[in-house]
MARLO-60347 format. One record per residue (C-alpha): residue in three letters; residue number from 1; x, y, z. Coordinates in steps of 0.2 Angstrom, whole numbers. Layout:
N
<mardren=ALA drenvex=NUM px=X py=Y pz=Z>
...
//
This chain:
125
<mardren=MET drenvex=1 px=38 py=-153 pz=50>
<mardren=GLN drenvex=2 px=32 py=-147 pz=65>
<mardren=ALA drenvex=3 px=13 py=-139 pz=61>
<mardren=ALA drenvex=4 px=12 py=-121 pz=69>
<mardren=PRO drenvex=5 px=8 py=-119 pz=85>
<mardren=HIS drenvex=6 px=-8 py=-109 pz=82>
<mardren=PRO drenvex=7 px=-17 py=-106 pz=66>
<mardren=SER drenvex=8 px=-16 py=-91 pz=60>
<mardren=PRO drenvex=9 px=-32 py=-80 pz=63>
<mardren=LEU drenvex=10 px=-38 py=-71 pz=48>
<mardren=PRO drenvex=11 px=-43 py=-52 pz=51>
<mardren=LEU drenvex=12 px=-59 py=-47 pz=58>
<mardren=GLY drenvex=13 px=-70 py=-45 pz=44>
<mardren=PHE drenvex=14 px=-60 py=-54 pz=32>
<mardren=ALA drenvex=15 px=-70 py=-69 pz=30>
<mardren=ASP drenvex=16 px=-83 py=-61 pz=26>
<mardren=GLY drenvex=17 px=-75 py=-52 pz=12>
<mardren=VAL drenvex=18 px=-63 py=-64 pz=4>
<mardren=PHE drenvex=19 px=-76 py=-80 pz=0>
<mardren=PRO drenvex=20 px=-90 py=-76 pz=-9>
<mardren=ALA drenvex=21 px=-89 py=-79 pz=-27>
<mardren=GLY drenvex=22 px=-90 py=-59 pz=-33>
<mardren=CYS drenvex=23 px=-77 py=-53 pz=-22>
<mardren=PRO drenvex=24 px=-67 py=-43 pz=-32>
<mardren=SER drenvex=25 px=-51 py=-48 pz=-22>
<mardren=ARG drenvex=26 px=-54 py=-65 pz=-29>
<mardren=THR drenvex=27 px=-50 py=-58 pz=-46>
<mardren=VAL drenvex=28 px=-35 py=-51 pz=-42>
<mardren=LEU drenvex=29 px=-28 py=-67 pz=-33>
<mardren=ASP drenvex=30 px=-32 py=-77 pz=-47>
<mardren=HIS drenvex=31 px=-21 py=-65 pz=-56>
<mardren=ILE drenvex=32 px=-5 py=-66 pz=-48>
<mardren=THR drenvex=33 px=-6 py=-85 pz=-39>
<mardren=SER drenvex=34 px=-9 py=-91 pz=-58>
<mardren=LYS drenvex=35 px=7 py=-101 pz=-61>
<mardren=TRP drenvex=36 px=13 py=-87 pz=-73>
<mardren=GLY drenvex=37 px=8 py=-74 pz=-64>
<mardren=VAL drenvex=38 px=18 py=-80 pz=-49>
<mardren=LEU drenvex=39 px=33 py=-83 pz=-59>
<mardren=VAL drenvex=40 px=34 py=-66 pz=-68>
<mardren=LEU drenvex=41 px=32 py=-56 pz=-54>
<mardren=VAL drenvex=42 px=45 py=-69 pz=-44>
<mardren=ALA drenvex=43 px=58 py=-67 pz=-58>
<mardren=LEU drenvex=44 px=54 py=-45 pz=-61>
<mardren=SER drenvex=45 px=57 py=-46 pz=-40>
<mardren=GLU drenvex=46 px=74 py=-48 pz=-48>
<mardren=GLY drenvex=47 px=73 py=-30 pz=-55>
<mardren=GLU drenvex=48 px=71 py=-24 pz=-74>
<mardren=GLN drenvex=49 px=70 py=-38 pz=-90>
<mardren=ARG drenvex=50 px=65 py=-38 pz=-110>
<mardren=TRP drenvex=51 px=53 py=-52 pz=-114>
<mardren=SER drenvex=52 px=66 py=-62 pz=-120>
<mardren=ASP drenvex=53 px=72 py=-64 pz=-102>
<mardren=LEU drenvex=54 px=56 py=-69 pz=-94>
<mardren=ARG drenvex=55 px=54 py=-79 pz=-109>
<mardren=ARG drenvex=56 px=69 py=-90 pz=-104>
<mardren=ARG drenvex=57 px=65 py=-88 pz=-84>
<mardren=ALA drenvex=58 px=50 py=-96 pz=-86>
<mardren=GLU drenvex=59 px=52 py=-112 pz=-95>
<mardren=GLY drenvex=60 px=38 py=-118 pz=-102>
<mardren=ILE drenvex=61 px=26 py=-101 pz=-105>
<mardren=SER drenvex=62 px=20 py=-98 pz=-122>
<mardren=GLU drenvex=63 px=23 py=-82 pz=-130>
<mardren=LYS drenvex=64 px=4 py=-80 pz=-129>
<mardren=MET drenvex=65 px=3 py=-85 pz=-112>
<mardren=LEU drenvex=66 px=18 py=-74 pz=-107>
<mardren=ALA drenvex=67 px=11 py=-57 pz=-118>
<mardren=GLN drenvex=68 px=-8 py=-62 pz=-107>
<mardren=THR drenvex=69 px=-1 py=-63 pz=-91>
<mardren=LEU drenvex=70 px=11 py=-46 pz=-95>
<mardren=LYS drenvex=71 px=-6 py=-37 pz=-103>
<mardren=THR drenvex=72 px=-15 py=-43 pz=-84>
<mardren=LEU drenvex=73 px=-1 py=-39 pz=-73>
<mardren=GLU drenvex=74 px=1 py=-22 pz=-80>
<mardren=ARG drenvex=75 px=-16 py=-21 pz=-81>
<mardren=ASP drenvex=76 px=-18 py=-23 pz=-62>
<mardren=GLY drenvex=77 px=-4 py=-10 pz=-57>
<mardren=LEU drenvex=78 px=9 py=-22 pz=-55>
<mardren=VAL drenvex=79 px=20 py=-20 pz=-68>
<mardren=ARG drenvex=80 px=27 py=-8 pz=-81>
<mardren=ARG drenvex=81 px=31 py=-9 pz=-97>
<mardren=THR drenvex=82 px=44 py=3 pz=-105>
<mardren=ALA drenvex=83 px=45 py=2 pz=-124>
<mardren=HIS drenvex=84 px=60 py=9 pz=-131>
<mardren=PRO drenvex=85 px=59 py=20 pz=-149>
<mardren=VAL drenvex=86 px=72 py=12 pz=-156>
<mardren=ILE drenvex=87 px=75 py=-1 pz=-170>
<mardren=PRO drenvex=88 px=73 py=-17 pz=-168>
<mardren=PRO drenvex=89 px=59 py=-13 pz=-156>
<mardren=ARG drenvex=90 px=65 py=-15 pz=-135>
<mardren=VAL drenvex=91 px=54 py=-18 pz=-122>
<mardren=ASP drenvex=92 px=57 py=-18 pz=-103>
<mardren=TYR drenvex=93 px=46 py=-24 pz=-90>
<mardren=SER drenvex=94 px=49 py=-21 pz=-72>
<mardren=LEU drenvex=95 px=37 py=-21 pz=-56>
<mardren=THR drenvex=96 px=29 py=-6 pz=-48>
<mardren=GLU drenvex=97 px=29 py=-2 pz=-31>
<mardren=ARG drenvex=98 px=13 py=-12 pz=-29>
<mardren=GLY drenvex=99 px=22 py=-26 pz=-37>
<mardren=TYR drenvex=100 px=38 py=-24 pz=-26>
<mardren=GLU drenvex=101 px=26 py=-23 pz=-12>
<mardren=LEU drenvex=102 px=15 py=-41 pz=-17>
<mardren=SER drenvex=103 px=31 py=-52 pz=-24>
<mardren=ALA drenvex=104 px=41 py=-47 pz=-5>
<mardren=LEU drenvex=105 px=25 py=-61 pz=0>
<mardren=LEU drenvex=106 px=28 py=-70 pz=-16>
<mardren=VAL drenvex=107 px=46 py=-72 pz=-14>
<mardren=PRO drenvex=108 px=44 py=-83 pz=4>
<mardren=LEU drenvex=109 px=29 py=-92 pz=-4>
<mardren=VAL drenvex=110 px=42 py=-97 pz=-19>
<mardren=ALA drenvex=111 px=55 py=-102 pz=-7>
<mardren=TRP drenvex=112 px=45 py=-113 pz=3>
<mardren=ALA drenvex=113 px=36 py=-121 pz=-11>
<mardren=PHE drenvex=114 px=55 py=-126 pz=-16>
<mardren=ASP drenvex=115 px=62 py=-130 pz=-1>
<mardren=ASN drenvex=116 px=47 py=-143 pz=3>
<mardren=ALA drenvex=117 px=43 py=-150 pz=-15>
<mardren=GLY drenvex=118 px=52 py=-163 pz=-15>
<mardren=ASP drenvex=119 px=43 py=-168 pz=2>
<mardren=ILE drenvex=120 px=31 py=-165 pz=-3>
<mardren=LEU drenvex=121 px=29 py=-175 pz=-19>
<mardren=GLY drenvex=122 px=39 py=-189 pz=-13>
<mardren=GLU drenvex=123 px=23 py=-193 pz=-3>
<mardren=GLN drenvex=124 px=14 py=-195 pz=-13>
<mardren=GLY drenvex=125 px=23 py=-208 pz=-24>
//
């Protein structure tokens, strides 16, 4: 694999803003780059899904962790929860506009990880 020709410069003022421990962006980064946060956001980038669909897609996630992840992403304004007044209860999850904006950045990252995982993990063995 070839290295990038030049390092990508950080935007002016960015380095001083994101690296300090108290920076709010670090909290947001923690929410969206957790293992489950990324998978839920990428799954929802394909459109509205029900709880059970998300649970199946993110293999290995517990009900508690899925609930926590969805609540966090909803509180952050990235995921929309729509409860339908039917019996049995039905809840759908979808991305907000901000969530779609973010997923457009995450999908290439996840694709890169998928494409390169074999080489990277193969080098460790």
